C-alpha positions as CSV (number, residue, x, y, z in Angstrom):
1,M,0.1,0.0,0.0
2,F,3.0,2.4,0.8
3,K,4.3,2.2,-2.7
4,R,1.0,2.8,-4.3
5,L,0.2,5.7,-1.9
6,I,3.4,7.4,-3.0
7,I,2.3,7.4,-6.7
8,F,-1.3,8.4,-5.9
9,L,-0.1,11.4,-3.7
10,L,2.5,12.6,-6.4
11,V,0.0,12.5,-9.1
12,I,-2.6,14.4,-7.0
13,G,0.0,16.9,-6.1
14,F,1.0,17.3,-10.0
15,E,-2.5,17.7,-10.9
16,Q,-3.3,20.3,-8.3
17,S,-0.1,22.3,-9.2
18,V,-1.5,22.8,-12.8
19,S,-5.2,23.4,-11.5
20,A,-4.2,26.9,-10.6
21,Q,-3.7,27.6,-14.3
22,K,-6.9,26.2,-15.6
23,T,-10.5,25.9,-15.1
24,H,-11.9,22.3,-15.0
25,L,-14.3,21.9,-17.9
26,S,-16.1,18.9,-19.6
27,W,-14.3,17.4,-22.4
28,K,-16.6,19.0,-24.9
29,T,-15.3,22.5,-24.2
30,Y,-11.6,21.6,-24.2
31,S,-9.5,22.7,-27.1
32,D,-8.1,20.1,-29.3
33,T,-5.1,22.3,-30.3
34,I,-2.0,21.3,-28.4
35,N,-0.7,24.0,-26.2
36,K,3.1,23.4,-26.5
37,P,4.3,24.9,-23.4
38,R,1.7,22.9,-21.3
39,A,2.2,19.7,-23.4
40,W,6.2,20.0,-22.9
41,G,5.6,20.7,-19.1
42,L,3.2,17.7,-18.9
43,G,5.6,15.5,-20.6
44,G,8.6,16.6,-18.6
45,G,6.6,16.4,-15.3
46,T,5.4,12.9,-16.1
47,A,8.9,11.7,-17.1
48,A,10.4,13.3,-13.9
49,L,7.6,11.7,-11.8
50,A,8.1,8.4,-13.2
51,A,12.0,8.3,-12.9
52,G,11.9,10.0,-9.4
53,T,9.2,7.5,-8.1
54,V,11.1,4.4,-9.4
55,A,14.5,5.8,-8.2
56,G,13.2,6.9,-4.8
57,L,11.3,3.7,-4.2
58,N,14.4,1.7,-5.3
59,E,16.4,3.6,-2.6
60,L,13.8,3.5,0.1
61,W,12.3,0.2,-0.4
62,Y,14.6,-2.3,-2.3
63,A,18.2,-1.0,-1.7
64,H,18.7,-2.9,1.5
65,E,16.9,-6.1,0.5
66,P,18.7,-8.9,-1.6
67,R,18.1,-8.9,-5.4
68,S,17.6,-12.0,-7.7
69,K,17.0,-12.8,-11.2
70,F,13.6,-11.7,-12.5
71,Q,11.0,-13.9,-11.0
72,T,7.3,-14.1,-10.7
73,F,5.2,-15.1,-7.8
74,D,1.5,-15.7,-6.9
75,D,0.1,-13.4,-4.2
76,S,-3.5,-13.5,-5.4
77,R,-4.7,-15.2,-2.1
78,E,-3.1,-12.7,0.3
79,W,-5.2,-10.2,2.3
80,M,-8.5,-11.5,1.0
81,Q,-7.7,-9.6,-2.3
82,M,-7.9,-6.2,-0.4
83,D,-4.4,-5.3,-1.8
84,K,-5.7,-6.2,-5.4
85,A,-8.6,-3.6,-4.8
86,G,-6.0,-1.1,-3.9
87,H,-4.1,-1.7,-7.1
88,F,-7.4,-1.3,-9.1
89,F,-8.2,2.0,-7.2
90,T,-4.7,3.5,-7.7
91,C,-4.6,2.8,-11.4
92,Y,-8.1,4.2,-11.8
93,A,-7.3,7.3,-9.7
94,V,-4.2,8.1,-11.7
95,G,-6.0,7.8,-15.0
96,Y,-8.9,9.9,-13.7
97,Y,-6.6,12.7,-13.1
98,Y,-4.4,12.3,-16.2
99,I,-7.2,12.3,-18.7
100,D,-8.0,15.8,-17.4
101,L,-4.3,16.9,-17.5
102,M,-3.9,15.9,-21.2
103,R,-7.0,17.8,-22.1
104,W,-5.7,20.8,-20.3
105,A,-2.5,20.4,-22.5
106,G,-4.7,20.3,-25.6
107,F,-4.6,16.7,-26.7
108,N,-7.6,15.4,-28.4
109,R,-10.3,13.5,-26.7
110,E,-9.1,10.0,-27.9
111,T,-5.5,10.5,-27.2
112,S,-6.2,11.9,-23.7
113,I,-8.4,9.0,-22.9
114,W,-6.2,6.2,-24.0
115,A,-2.7,7.7,-23.0
116,G,-4.0,9.4,-19.9
117,G,-6.2,6.5,-18.8
118,F,-3.2,4.0,-18.9
119,M,-0.9,6.3,-17.0
120,G,-1.7,4.6,-13.7
121,S,-0.7,1.2,-15.2
122,F,2.5,2.8,-16.6
123,Y,3.5,4.2,-13.1
124,M,2.7,0.8,-11.5
125,A,4.7,-1.2,-14.1
126,G,7.8,0.3,-12.8
127,I,7.0,-1.0,-9.4
128,E,6.0,-4.3,-10.6
129,V,9.5,-4.7,-12.4
130,L,11.3,-3.7,-9.3
131,D,9.4,-6.3,-7.3
132,G,10.3,-8.9,-10.1
133,F,14.0,-8.4,-9.3
134,S,13.6,-8.4,-5.5
135,A,14.3,-11.9,-3.6
136,A,11.6,-11.1,-1.2
137,Y,8.9,-10.4,-3.7
138,G,8.6,-11.1,-7.4
139,F,6.6,-9.8,-10.5
140,S,2.8,-10.5,-9.6
141,L,0.7,-11.3,-12.5
142,S,-2.4,-10.7,-10.6
143,D,-1.3,-7.2,-9.7
144,F,-0.6,-6.5,-13.5
145,T,-4.0,-7.9,-14.2
146,V,-5.8,-5.6,-11.7
147,N,-3.6,-2.6,-12.7
148,T,-4.7,-2.9,-16.2
149,A,-8.5,-3.4,-15.1
150,G,-8.2,-0.2,-13.0
151,S,-7.0,1.8,-16.1
152,F,-9.8,0.3,-18.3
153,A,-12.5,1.2,-15.8
154,V,-11.7,4.9,-16.5
155,I,-11.0,4.5,-20.2
156,L,-14.2,2.6,-21.0
157,Q,-16.5,4.9,-19.0
158,E,-15.0,8.0,-20.8
159,L,-15.5,6.4,-24.3
160,A,-18.9,5.2,-23.5
161,W,-20.5,8.0,-21.6
162,N,-17.8,10.9,-21.7
163,E,-18.0,10.9,-18.0
164,Q,-17.4,8.8,-14.9
165,R,-20.6,7.5,-13.8
166,I,-19.3,4.7,-11.5
167,T,-16.4,5.9,-9.5
168,P,-14.0,3.7,-7.4
169,K,-13.4,5.3,-3.9
170,M,-11.9,4.3,-0.7
171,S,-12.3,4.9,3.0
172,F,-10.3,4.1,6.1
173,H,-10.7,3.6,9.8
174,P,-8.3,2.2,12.5
175,S,-8.8,-1.5,13.2
176,R,-8.3,-3.3,16.5
177,Y,-6.0,-5.7,14.9
178,A,-2.9,-3.6,14.5
179,Q,-1.9,-3.7,18.3
180,Y,-1.2,-7.4,17.8
181,R,1.2,-7.2,15.0
182,P,2.3,-3.4,14.7
183,N,5.3,-4.3,12.7
184,L,3.2,-5.7,9.9
185,L,-0.1,-3.6,10.4
186,G,1.3,-0.4,11.6
187,D,1.8,1.3,15.2
188,G,0.0,4.6,14.5
189,F,-2.7,6.1,12.5
190,A,-0.5,7.1,9.6
191,S,1.3,3.6,9.3
192,Q,-2.1,1.7,9.8
193,M,-3.6,3.7,7.0
194,L,-0.7,2.5,4.8
195,K,-0.5,-1.1,6.1
196,D,-3.7,-2.3,7.7
197,Y,-6.1,-3.8,5.2
198,N,-8.6,-4.5,8.0
199,G,-9.4,-0.8,8.0
200,H,-9.7,-0.2,4.3
201,T,-12.9,-0.3,2.3
202,F,-13.0,0.0,-1.3
203,W,-16.2,1.2,-3.1
204,L,-18.0,1.5,-6.4
205,S,-20.0,4.7,-6.1
206,A,-22.7,5.0,-8.9
207,N,-24.1,8.4,-9.7
208,I,-27.9,7.8,-10.0
209,H,-28.8,10.9,-12.2
210,S,-26.5,9.8,-14.9
211,F,-28.6,6.7,-15.6
212,L,-31.8,8.8,-15.7
213,K,-33.3,11.0,-18.3
214,E,-31.5,14.5,-18.4
215,E,-34.8,16.2,-17.5
216,S,-35.1,14.1,-14.3
217,K,-35.4,16.2,-11.1
218,F,-33.5,13.6,-9.0
219,P,-30.5,15.4,-7.4
220,R,-27.4,15.2,-9.7
221,W,-25.0,14.6,-6.8
222,I,-26.5,11.7,-4.9
223,N,-24.7,8.3,-5.4
224,V,-25.4,4.7,-4.2
225,A,-22.2,2.9,-3.2
226,I,-21.3,-0.8,-2.8
227,G,-18.3,-1.5,-0.6
228,F,-15.8,-4.4,-0.1
229,G,-13.7,-5.1,2.9
230,G,-12.0,-7.6,5.0
231,D,-11.7,-8.3,8.7
232,G,-9.8,-10.4,11.1
233,M,-6.6,-10.4,9.1
234,I,-3.2,-10.4,11.0
235,G,-1.4,-12.2,8.3
236,G,-1.3,-12.3,4.6
237,T,-2.9,-15.9,3.7
238,E,-3.6,-17.0,7.3
239,N,-3.4,-15.8,10.9
240,P,-0.3,-16.8,12.9
241,A,-0.7,-18.4,16.3
242,F,2.2,-16.4,17.8
243,D,3.6,-12.9,17.3
244,D,7.3,-12.2,16.6
245,D,8.1,-12.3,20.3
246,G,6.5,-15.7,20.7
247,N,3.3,-14.4,22.6
248,E,0.1,-16.3,21.8
249,L,-2.3,-14.4,19.5
250,P,-6.1,-14.5,19.7
251,N,-7.9,-16.6,17.2
252,F,-9.5,-14.0,14.9
253,I,-11.9,-15.1,12.3
254,R,-10.9,-14.0,8.8
255,H,-14.1,-12.8,6.9
256,R,-15.3,-10.6,4.0
257,Q,-17.5,-7.7,4.3
258,F,-19.9,-6.0,1.9
259,Y,-21.5,-2.8,2.3
260,L,-24.4,-0.7,0.9
261,S,-24.4,3.0,1.5
262,L,-25.3,6.3,0.1
263,D,-22.4,8.8,-1.3
264,V,-21.9,12.2,-2.9
265,D,-20.5,12.9,-6.3
266,L,-18.8,16.2,-5.5
267,T,-18.0,16.9,-9.2
268,K,-21.8,17.2,-9.7
269,I,-22.2,20.0,-7.3
270,R,-22.4,23.1,-9.3
271,T,-20.5,26.2,-8.3
272,N,-18.9,29.1,-10.0
273,K,-15.9,29.0,-7.7
274,K,-12.9,27.6,-9.4
275,W,-11.1,26.9,-6.2
276,L,-13.9,24.9,-4.9
277,R,-14.2,22.7,-8.2
278,T,-10.7,22.0,-7.7
279,I,-11.0,20.7,-4.1
280,F,-14.1,18.8,-5.2
281,K,-12.2,16.9,-8.0
282,A,-9.2,16.3,-5.8
283,V,-11.2,14.6,-3.0
284,N,-14.0,13.0,-5.0
285,L,-12.2,9.6,-4.8
286,I,-12.8,9.5,-1.0
287,K,-16.0,8.0,0.1
288,L,-17.9,10.3,2.4
289,P,-19.3,8.9,5.7
290,F,-22.9,7.8,5.6
291,P,-25.3,5.3,7.3
292,T,-24.2,2.0,5.9
293,I,-25.6,-1.6,5.9
294,E,-22.8,-4.3,6.3
295,F,-23.2,-8.0,5.1
296,N,-20.7,-10.5,6.5
297,S,-20.6,-14.2,7.3
298,I,-20.4,-13.7,11.0
299,Q,-23.2,-11.2,12.1
300,K,-24.9,-11.6,8.7
301,V,-26.3,-8.0,8.8
302,K,-25.0,-5.1,10.8
303,V,-26.1,-1.4,10.6
304,H,-23.6,1.4,11.0
305,P,-25.3,4.8,11.9
306,V,-22.1,6.4,10.2
307,Y,-19.4,4.4,8.5
308,F,-16.1,5.5,6.9
């Protein structure tokens, strides 16, 4: 999660750094004439981000670990696929912002959608290759697959609807499990947010008005969201009986969680304030707290007055 979050935050920062120079418009009103200073700036910034991210992660994450010949490994069963949902979300999010950046630079609609939409997979490919040469990891075919799926999720919606009607989002709350394995799951809020998949929820948030007739009076900003989570995980594929110090650990039951909730599409809220539109777009991939119904294999149905 740490490596994906670095890419996500860097791209958001890059997108916000140019937002001060533009007003976010729909693709129909963008110019298809390339603005050379913007295009060169975008290209140079992208190359610098890609090279800097790979070099930085290589130094911070891989430099002190043993290397190996390029290898693959199967981690598809780890963390009840919550890490795969994170890969999907990250690649979608990067494409979500990059399509807009390419339209800002003046590239035509098709080029922006395909090139910008695949930018998440492009960034993540560098990490997957580094993993492939690490003795502790390996190139994950399942990661590569969900990375590509995340990119296609943003591309196909733009091609079909000229907008994002179904938006992957995420939310996080600290779980009770990190205290038992803080080295693995985090020893504070910030590290838990990076490491503890028990506290992550990934959502598909659908805008209802987008599927209705244009003249419908239904509020444009109301979404319905379906969430996916995992709980009881203090190990990747199974829970250990003892911690690193030999202390016996509780027998937690690993189980999946599914959620049904409401949400808000912030980009559908109409405002003439440019700075507010910029904020709305930046945070629209975060699921807002709402009353939520949880379905799981332990309590069957659980109602949360507010869930994040």
